[in-house]
C-alpha positions as CSV (number, residue, x, y, z in Angstrom):
1,M,43.3,148.5,203.3
2,A,44.3,151.0,200.8
3,E,41.8,152.0,198.1
4,F,43.0,151.8,194.6
5,D,41.8,153.7,191.5
6,V,42.9,151.1,188.9
7,E,43.8,147.5,188.9
8,L,47.4,147.8,187.4
9,V,49.9,150.0,185.8
10,G,52.5,148.2,183.7
11,K,55.5,149.2,181.7
12,V,57.7,147.3,179.2
13,G,61.2,148.5,178.4
14,S,62.7,149.0,174.9
15,M,65.1,146.1,174.9
16,A,62.4,143.8,176.3
17,L,60.4,144.2,173.1
18,I,63.3,143.5,170.8
19,N,64.3,140.1,169.4
20,R,68.1,140.6,168.9
21,D,68.4,137.3,167.1
22,H,66.4,138.8,164.2
23,D,66.8,142.6,164.8
24,D,63.1,143.0,164.9
25,M,60.2,143.6,167.3
26,D,59.5,140.5,169.5
27,Y,55.8,139.9,168.3
28,N,55.4,137.2,170.9
29,I,55.8,139.6,173.7
30,I,53.6,142.3,172.2
31,A,51.0,139.5,171.7
32,R,51.2,138.3,175.3
33,I,50.8,141.9,176.7
34,G,48.1,142.8,174.2
35,R,46.0,139.8,175.1
36,Y,46.2,140.7,178.8
37,L,45.3,144.3,178.6
38,H,41.8,145.3,179.6
39,P,39.9,148.3,181.0
40,G,41.4,149.1,184.5
41,V,44.9,148.6,183.2
42,I,47.2,151.4,182.1
43,W,50.1,150.5,179.9
44,V,53.4,152.4,179.6
45,T,55.5,151.3,176.6
46,S,59.0,152.1,175.6
47,G,60.5,151.1,172.3
48,A,59.4,153.7,169.8
49,S,62.8,154.9,168.9
50,E,64.5,151.5,168.4
51,I,61.4,150.0,166.8
52,G,61.2,153.0,164.5
53,R,64.9,152.5,163.6
54,L,64.4,148.9,162.7
55,D,61.3,149.6,160.7
56,Y,63.1,152.3,158.8
57,I,66.1,149.8,158.1
58,K,63.6,147.2,157.0
59,R,62.0,149.6,154.4
60,T,65.1,151.4,153.1
61,G,68.0,149.0,153.7
62,K,69.9,151.6,155.7
63,E,69.9,153.7,158.8
64,L,69.3,157.5,159.0
65,N,72.3,159.6,158.6
66,G,73.0,163.0,160.3
67,E,75.1,164.8,162.8
68,N,72.3,165.5,165.3
69,D,71.6,162.4,167.2
70,E,68.5,163.9,168.9
71,E,66.9,164.7,165.5
72,I,67.5,161.2,164.4
73,K,66.0,159.8,167.5
74,A,62.9,162.0,167.1
75,D,62.5,160.8,163.5
76,Y,62.8,157.1,164.6
77,A,60.4,157.7,167.5
78,A,57.7,159.2,165.3
79,Q,58.0,156.2,163.0
80,G,58.0,153.7,165.8
81,Q,54.9,155.1,167.5
82,C,52.9,154.1,164.6
83,V,54.2,150.7,164.6
84,L,53.8,150.2,168.3
85,M,50.1,151.2,168.2
86,T,49.3,149.0,165.3
87,Q,50.8,146.0,167.0
88,Y,49.0,146.7,170.4
89,R,45.8,147.2,168.5
90,Q,46.2,143.9,166.6
91,F,46.4,141.8,169.9
92,I,44.1,143.7,172.2
93,D,40.5,142.3,172.4
94,S,38.4,144.2,169.7
95,K,35.7,144.9,172.0
96,Y,37.9,147.4,174.0
97,S,38.9,150.8,172.7
98,L,42.6,151.7,172.5
99,R,43.8,155.2,173.3
100,Q,47.4,156.6,172.7
101,I,48.6,159.2,175.3
102,L,51.9,160.9,174.7
103,V,53.2,162.7,177.9
104,E,56.1,165.1,178.6
105,H,57.7,166.2,181.9
106,H,55.5,169.2,182.2
107,H,52.4,167.0,182.6
108,F,53.7,165.9,186.0
109,N,55.2,169.2,187.1
110,D,52.0,171.3,186.7
111,A,49.1,170.7,189.0
112,A,46.4,171.4,186.5
113,K,48.0,169.3,183.8
114,K,48.5,166.5,186.2
115,E,44.7,166.7,187.2
116,H,43.7,166.8,183.6
117,L,45.9,163.6,182.9
118,R,44.6,161.8,185.9
119,K,40.8,162.4,184.8
120,L,41.7,161.3,181.2
121,L,43.2,158.1,182.4
122,L,40.3,157.3,184.9
123,R,37.8,157.9,182.2
124,C,39.4,155.2,180.1
125,K,38.4,152.7,182.7
126,E,34.8,154.0,182.9
127,Q,34.5,154.0,179.1
128,G,35.9,150.5,178.3
129,A,39.3,151.8,176.9
130,I,42.9,151.0,177.4
131,P,45.4,153.8,177.5
132,I,48.9,153.2,176.0
133,I,51.3,155.8,177.3
134,N,54.7,156.8,176.0
135,Y,57.0,159.7,176.4
136,N,56.6,162.2,173.5
137,D,60.0,161.9,172.1
138,P,59.3,163.1,168.6
139,V,58.6,166.6,169.8
140,N,61.0,166.7,172.7
141,D,64.0,168.9,172.5
142,E,66.6,167.7,174.8
143,E,68.2,171.1,175.6
144,V,64.8,172.9,176.1
145,R,63.8,170.1,178.4
146,K,67.0,170.4,180.5
147,M,66.6,174.1,180.7
148,E,62.9,173.7,181.9
149,I,63.9,171.1,184.5
150,R,66.8,173.4,185.8
151,S,64.3,176.3,186.1
152,L,61.7,174.0,188.1
153,I,64.5,172.7,190.4
154,M,65.7,176.3,191.1
155,A,62.1,177.4,191.8
156,R,60.9,174.3,193.8
157,G,63.9,172.4,194.7
158,K,62.8,169.4,192.8
159,A,61.2,168.4,189.5
160,V,59.9,165.2,187.7
161,E,62.2,164.8,184.7
162,C,60.8,161.6,183.0
163,V,64.3,160.7,182.0
164,D,63.0,157.3,181.0
165,N,59.7,155.4,181.0
166,D,60.5,153.7,184.4
167,E,60.0,157.2,185.9
168,T,57.0,157.8,183.6
169,A,55.3,154.6,184.9
170,S,56.1,155.4,188.5
171,Q,54.5,158.9,188.0
172,I,51.4,157.4,186.4
173,A,51.2,155.0,189.4
174,C,51.4,157.8,191.8
175,L,48.7,159.7,189.9
176,V,46.1,157.0,189.7
177,K,47.0,154.6,192.7
178,P,47.0,151.2,191.1
179,K,46.9,148.0,193.2
180,I,49.8,146.6,191.2
181,L,52.7,148.1,189.3
182,V,54.6,145.8,186.9
183,I,57.9,146.7,185.3
184,L,58.8,144.3,182.5
185,T,62.4,144.1,181.5
186,G,64.9,141.7,179.8
187,V,65.9,139.9,183.0
188,D,64.0,138.2,185.8
189,G,64.2,141.0,188.4
190,I,66.7,142.5,190.8
191,Y,69.9,140.6,191.5
192,K,72.5,140.9,194.2
193,N,75.0,140.1,191.6
194,K,73.9,140.8,188.1
195,D,76.4,138.3,186.8
196,D,75.0,135.5,188.9
197,K,71.4,134.4,188.2
198,E,71.2,132.6,191.5
199,T,71.2,135.8,193.3
200,L,67.8,136.8,192.1
201,V,65.9,138.8,195.0
202,R,62.5,137.2,195.0
203,E,60.9,139.6,197.7
204,I,61.8,143.1,199.1
205,C,59.3,143.8,202.0
206,G,58.8,145.2,205.3
207,A,56.3,145.3,208.2
208,S,55.6,149.0,207.4
209,V,56.0,151.3,204.4
210,Y,59.0,152.9,206.1
211,E,60.7,149.5,206.5
212,T,59.8,148.5,202.8
213,V,61.5,151.7,201.5
214,E,64.4,151.2,203.8
215,Q,64.7,147.6,202.3
216,V,64.5,149.1,198.7
217,E,67.4,151.5,199.5
218,L,69.3,148.5,200.8
219,Y,69.0,146.6,197.6
220,R,69.8,149.7,195.5
221,N,73.3,149.3,196.8
222,Y,73.6,146.0,194.8
223,C,72.6,147.5,191.6
224,D,75.0,149.1,189.1
225,G,75.2,149.5,185.4
226,A,72.5,149.6,182.6
227,S,71.6,147.3,179.7
228,R,72.1,150.0,177.1
229,K,73.1,153.6,176.4
230,G,70.4,155.9,177.7
231,A,68.9,153.4,180.2
232,H,69.3,154.0,183.8
233,G,69.3,150.4,185.2
234,A,68.0,148.5,188.1
235,R,69.2,151.0,190.7
236,A,67.0,153.7,189.1
237,K,63.9,151.3,188.8
238,L,64.1,150.8,192.5
239,G,64.4,154.4,193.3
240,Y,61.3,155.2,191.1
241,V,59.1,152.6,192.7
242,E,59.4,154.1,196.2
243,E,56.7,156.6,195.9
244,P,54.1,154.1,194.6
245,L,55.0,151.8,197.4
246,K,53.9,154.6,199.9
247,N,50.4,154.4,198.4
248,G,50.2,150.7,199.2
249,T,50.9,149.6,195.6
250,T,52.6,146.2,195.2
251,V,55.4,146.2,192.6
252,F,56.7,143.4,190.4
253,I,60.0,143.7,188.4
254,A,60.0,140.8,186.0
255,N,61.0,139.4,182.6
256,S,58.9,140.3,179.5
257,K,59.0,136.7,178.4
258,Y,56.4,135.7,181.1
259,N,52.7,136.2,181.2
260,I,51.6,139.0,183.4
261,E,49.1,136.7,185.2
262,D,51.8,134.3,186.1
263,I,54.1,137.0,187.4
264,I,51.3,138.4,189.7
265,K,50.5,134.9,190.9
266,G,54.1,134.1,191.7
267,N,54.3,131.3,189.2
268,V,57.5,132.5,187.6
269,P,60.7,134.2,188.8
270,S,60.4,137.9,189.5
271,T,61.1,140.5,192.3
272,K,58.0,141.4,194.3
273,I,58.2,144.5,196.5
274,Y,55.4,145.2,199.0
275,T,54.5,146.0,202.5
276,R,53.3,143.0,204.6
């Protein structure tokens, strides 16, 4: 049996945190997540840019104007980070400490920085703290990041890009080896046909890690499209979870409207990916 460093790594997507009927954060989802979080769980949260945008509109009655979309995204993200952490703190049990950890691609491409991050995360469990992780969008310059990634690929042949928080969550899961990786989205899981809810894939598994990864690759062929601009969709999600699966981690892709406990117990629809 594989040995695991932590109980669970989880991630919630940007659109899974938004109530589009009211153009506001979905506080019920934040509450459900927050009440579940405890030491031994590492949480990766998206949503800073969109929540920052909604918060800015709420306070000023208008959106930010400018020709540089990246600068506007950075400004929204800086504002949204504050809102996100305030909400998580409100619903997490007060006996636990809460720690914000902002990461960038170089934290996963440099051995010394990876080890520093790994130790930081594992200390959280020992010290009764819950780490909330997000990509450091406010200080990320897209052109500089692309240049750095190109240089790394030329030197090594590959690089971790952290193009979205699905990849970030996967990299965290590779770093700390959780028993479970939960990816919360706005849908119930992976579908053979995204337009037919009856085609939900409840399990992807194999008798060996090799077979499981082979099955994941098979189901990636059914996936296309993404829910919004900048997202990379179900196909990318399945690609990112392959490395954690090799460590023996069980993966759930599920809807953020469900309790995490119910997802893990199989009480609600989801896609469970594991090796038998």
